C-alpha positions in Angstrom: 20.9 102.1 -33.5 19.0 99.7 -35.6 22.2 98.7 -37.2 24.2 98.1 -34.1 21.4 96.0 -32.6 21.2 93.6 -35.9 24.8 93.4 -36.1 25.7 92.8 -32.1 22.8 91.9 -30.2 20.5 89.8 -32.7 23.2 87.2 -33.3 24.1 86.5 -30.0 20.1 86.6 -28.8 19.7 83.7 -30.8 22.6 81.6 -29.2 21.6 82.6 -26.0 18.0 81.9 -26.4 18.6 78.4 -27.7 21.4 77.4 -25.0 19.3 78.8 -22.0 15.9 79.8 -22.5 14.7 77.0 -24.4 15.9 73.9 -22.5 14.8 76.0 -19.1 11.1 76.4 -20.4 11.2 72.8 -21.6 12.5 71.3 -18.4 9.8 73.6 -16.3 7.2 72.4 -18.0 8.1 69.0 -17.5 8.5 69.3 -13.8 5.4 71.2 -13.5 3.3 68.8 -15.2 5.0 65.8 -13.3 4.5 67.7 -9.9 0.7 68.8 -10.7 -0.3 65.2 -11.7 1.6 63.7 -9.0 -0.4 66.1 -6.3 -3.5 65.2 -7.8 -2.8 61.7 -8.0 -1.8 61.4 -4.1 -4.7 63.7 -3.4 -7.2 61.1 -5.1 -5.5 58.3 -3.1 -5.9 60.0 0.0 -9.5 60.3 -0.6 -10.2 56.7 -1.6 -8.3 55.6 1.2 -5.5 53.7 -0.3 -3.0 55.8 1.3 -4.5 54.5 4.6 -4.4 51.2 3.2 -1.0 51.3 2.5 -0.3 52.6 6.0 -2.0 49.8 7.5 -0.2 47.3 6.0 3.2 48.9 7.7 4.7 50.6 4.5 5.5 54.0 4.3 3.6 55.9 1.5 6.1 58.1 0.5 8.6 55.2 -0.3 5.5 53.5 -2.5 4.2 56.5 -4.0 6.4 59.2 -4.0 9.8 57.9 -4.6 9.2 56.2 -7.7 7.3 59.0 -9.2 9.9 61.3 -8.4 12.6 59.3 -9.5 10.8 58.9 -12.9 10.8 62.6 -13.0 14.4 63.2 -12.4 15.1 61.0 -15.1 12.6 61.9 -17.4 12.9 65.9 -17.3 16.6 66.1 -18.5 15.9 63.8 -21.3 12.6 65.6 -22.4 14.6 68.6 -22.4 17.1 67.3 -24.6 14.5 65.9 -26.9 12.7 69.0 -27.1 15.7 71.2 -28.1 16.4 68.7 -31.0 12.6 68.9 -31.7 12.5 72.5 -31.9 15.7 72.5 -34.4 13.9 69.8 -36.5 10.7 72.0 -36.5 13.1 75.1 -37.4 14.4 73.2 -40.5 10.9 72.1 -41.7 9.8 75.4 -41.8 13.0 76.6 -43.9 12.9 73.5 -46.0 9.0 74.1 -46.7 9.2 77.6 -47.3 12.5 78.3 -49.0 13.3 74.8 -50.1 16.5 74.6 -48.0 18.3 71.2 -47.7 19.3 70.0 -44.4 22.9 70.4 -44.6 22.8 74.3 -45.7 20.2 74.7 -42.8 22.7 73.0 -40.1 25.9 74.6 -41.2 24.0 77.9 -41.3 22.8 77.2 -38.0 25.9 76.2 -36.2 27.7 79.4 -37.8 25.3 81.8 -36.2 25.7 80.2 -32.4 28.7 82.2 -30.7 30.7 80.9 -27.9 29.5 84.0 -25.8 
């Protein structure tokens, strides 16, 4: 029934969405953007013979090209996911403040009380 959906499902849906879906989506976007950029950079390096030059010097291209970028992506993806969650919360408060004049403390109290442990 609509009443059961509003009282049982909807309050938990917001907490689950905030806890699982938003960080997962942001992390996937950051990782996909990084992997696509890395792949296109390596392909253009292969075409312009930069990879061949690294191999000719005796260095391994994976250590010189891929490893630093992969390490930066591993460090940046979780940081960007956390930053994205806080930016989304700040954006939600700004919309509430502009439309309803809700102060930050009142928004934060309502927001924290709506998150369930389940």
